[in-house]
N, C-alpha and C positions, 0 to 999 in steps of 0.2 A: 763587682759581680757577686751575686749570692753564692754561698758555699753549698755545694751539692754533695750529699753523702751517697756516693755511687754504690757502695756495698749495701747500704740499707735499702735503697731503691730496688736493687736487683734481687735482694733476698725475699722480696714479697712474691716472687715468681718461682715456679718449679723449674729446676735445671737438671737435666739427665746426665748422670755420671760426672757430677760437678766436683772440681777441686778448687778450694778457696785458699789463697795465700794472703799475706799482708797487703800485697799490691796487685793481685791478679786473680781473675776467675777464669778457669778453663772448663769447658763443658761441650757437650754435643750441640751443634748449631740449632737454634730455633727456626732458622730460615729454610732448612732443607732436610729431607728424610734420609739421605744417604750417608750421613756422618756417623759411620759405625765406630770410628775411633775419634774421641773428642779432639776437635781441631779449632774450636771457636774460643776466642779469648776476649776479655775486657780488662783494660787496665783500671785499677781501682785507686791508685795513688801515683804520685810523681808527676813529671811534666807531661806525660801522655794520658793522665787520668781521664776516663770517660771514652777514650777511643777504643774501638773494637775491630776485630778482623777474623777471618776464617781462612786458615791456611789450606783447607781442602777445597775451597770454592774456586771455580774458574776465574781467571784474571778479569774477564769482561763482565762478570756477574755484578748486578746491582748490590748484592749482599756479600761482596768480597771484604769490604771494610767500610767504616763510617764513624760518625760521631754519636754521642750519647743521646741526643734528642731523637735522632732517627731510630735508634734501637728501642728507646723507651716508648716512643709513639707506636711502634709495631707491637710491643708487648702489651700496651694498654689498650690497643684497638682504637686509636684516635689519630687525628692528623697532627702534623708537627707543630702547627700554630697553637693547638690546644695543649700540647706537651710543654711548649715554651711557657705558656701561661701557668701551667701547673707547677713548673720549676721556678717561676718568678723571673724568668730571663727577659721578659718584655718590659720589666719595670726598673731595670737597673742598667748602668753602663760600667765601663772599666773602672772608674774611680769611685764606684758605689754611690754616685750622685743620682737621685731619682730624676727621671726625665718624663716629659709629657708625651704620652703615646700619640702618635700621629693618627688622624682618622683614616681608616682604610674603608672606603665606601662599600666594597664587596662584603667585608666582614660586618659592617654596620647593617646592611640590608639583611644579611643572614640572621643577625641577632634580633632584628625587628620581626622578620617574617618566619624565622625558623625553617627556612627552606633553602636548599642549595640552588644557586643560579647556574645549573649546568644540566646537560641531558642525562636522563636516567640510564644507568648502565644495566643491561639485561643479558643474562646468559641463556643459551639454548637449553631448554628443558630436556632435550634429547640426551644431554650429558648424564642425566640421572638414570637413564636406561642401563648404562654400563655399571651402575653402582647398586643394582638391585640384588644384593647379597646380604647375608647376615653373619655376624661374628659374636661370640659370647661375651666380648669385652664389657659391654654395658650391662648385660643381664647379670653378670657376676657381681656387679655393684648395686644390684637391686632394682634396676630400671626395667620397667615392664615392656613387653612387646608392644602393647597398645600405645604407650608413650612414644616409643621409637617410631611407630608408624605415623602418629599424629605429626611428628616433626620431620617425617620423610628421611629418617636416618638410613644410611646404606653402608656399604663396605667396598673399598677399592682393593681388589686382589693383587694388583700390580705393585702397589706401594705398601700393602698390608696396613691399611689405615681406615678408621671409621670416617664416614663422610657425613657432615652435618650441614645441609643446605640452609641458606638464609634467603628469605623471600621478601619482596616489597609488599606493601599493604594490599596491593591488588592481586597478589598471588604469583606475580612473575618472579622468575629466579634471579636473585641479585648476586649471590656469592656462594661458594662452597668451602667450608673449613674442614680440613682433614686432621685427624689425630691418630698418630701411630699407635698400634697395639703392642709394639715391641719395646718402645722407649717413649720418652715424654715430649718428643718433637711435635709441632703442629705447623701447618702451612695452609695457604689459600689457593684455590683454583686460579690459574692465570686468566687475566682479562675480566675478572669479576669486579663488582662495585666495592669500594672501601666500606667496611662495616661500621665505621665510627659514627655515621649518621643513621644507622639502621637499628632495628630491634629484632632480636631473634624471637620468632613466634608471633610477630605482629600480624601476619596473615591469618592466623587462627583467631585473633581478636576480632578482626573485621569479618571473617567468614562466619563465625559462630555468635557474634554479638556479646562477647564476654563483658560483664559489668564489674567484676572484681578480678584482680590478678595479683600473683606474687611476682614481684620484680626482683630477679636474681642477677648475679654477676655472670656466671658461666652457663653455657648451654646445658651441661650435665645437671646443674642445679635446677634448671627449669624442667628438665625431663624428670628429675627426681620428684619435684613438686607435683607434676601431673600424674606420676605413678601413684601418689598419695591422694589423688582426687581433687587437687587444687589447680585452678587455672594458673598458668605461669608463662612468663616471658623473661628474656635475659638481655643484658647489655653487651655481653661478650667480653667484658672487662670491667675495670673499676673506674669508669668515667661516664658522665651523663651530660648531655648538652641540650640546646634549644631545639634542634631538629628532632631529637628523640622525644622531647617533651611534646612537640606538636603532633607526632604520630599517636601519642597516647590521648592527648586532649581532644583531638578530632575524632577519636574512636568512641565506642560505646562504654568505655571504662569509666566507672564512677568512683572506684575504690582501689587503692594500690597498697599492698603489703610489701614494704621494703625489706627484702631478705638479703641484705648485704653480708659479705663474709665477716666472720668474727675476728677482725684484725684492724690495724691502723688504716690500711688502704680501704677496707670496707667501710670504716667510719667516714672517711673522706667521700667515698661514693655516696653514702646515705645522705650526707650533707648537701652534695650536689643535687641529688634527686629532690630533696625537700626544697631547696632554693628554687628549682625549676618548676615544681609541680604544686607547691603550696598555694592555695587559693583557687585551684582549678579542679582538684579531685580530693576525696578523702584519703588521708595518709595514715598508715600504721607502720610501726617499726618492729620487726621481728627481733626478739632478743634470744640469743643462744646461751646455753649453759657454759660455764667455764671449761675450756678445753674442747668445746664443740666448734668445729671449724665452719661448716656451711650446710646447706640443705642436702647436698649429695652425701656428705658424711653422716648426717643425721639419719637419712634413709638407710644407708648401708649398714650402720651399726645398731640402729634402734628400731627401724621399720616404719611403715606408713603412719602408724598412730602417732609417733613422735613428730613427724612433719606436720600433721594436722594440728597437733597440740601447739606447735610453734606458731602456726598461723592464728589459731584461736586465742592465744595469749598475747598477741602482738599489742603494743602500746600505741594509743592514739597520738598522732602528731597534731597539736592544736593549731588551727589556722582558719581564716575566713574562707569559705567556699563560694566561689563565684559560679554562676550557672554557665553552661556551655554557650548559651545564647549571648551572654554578656562578653564571653571570651571572643567569640567570632566577631561581634560588633566592634570590639576594641581593635581587633586586627584589621578590619576593613577601614576603620577610621584613621589608621596610621598613614 
């Protein structure tokens, strides 16, 4: 089996009130907002390495305990199959002997068509009516009111959390992500669509016919870019797949500025985007200065001019560009 550096993987994410020891992480739970006293833990070493639990969660809760793949999939905003691929778990067995991966017809069809073979999950837009409030949380970070309105940002008074709706390309409500304004926990509205095959802000692309976009990791990065006058979308995490590729390629977008976070996970994200989109749209890679983390930080610390400068100085990713017509023709011919 491949060795997993559990600590290194978890250190790429923000943990509220975290305590790190040689063999354990203790922090507030990322799965629920009511964890006022850190009760979430992950074993980093020993025979239980990778296992996690939440002593404050109800015993019947899905997020009471689990394995590392489930936790990392949640944090990365992807399904568990993709996380296993990321960790290299599908390419090895107990004795470290490579095995031939068996063909999974459902995954094969998804790789070919870039579309999930299941009914689209839609939430009732009436849910948003109860979130039509404002909180200064994002404004304090330099994000404009106009950008918040474009992305339909709201505020849930009951949980004291910013609400960030995710929409399907046709504008129907797919999911709602909540971010606490009192600590670093986030969670999703029950019953919504998984976001690993969605793109935050894709509804704006289809509605307004955007031809160029900054592709960011987080929702706040996308809002920061829009504040600076740049069209922007987000993956909601550091992963990119075929379904997300198809949402972009089928749209009006012709040019993508990859604004991945300035860290190792961001580099991997950029590589995934390039692998998926090269040959379909023009690609540029945004380069941050040393110590500059992401678009949101650039806006908050240096203002809108810095964000625009980052986009304008982006480096071209060389590759053959196919026309949209050729792309659709090739898909129909499969």
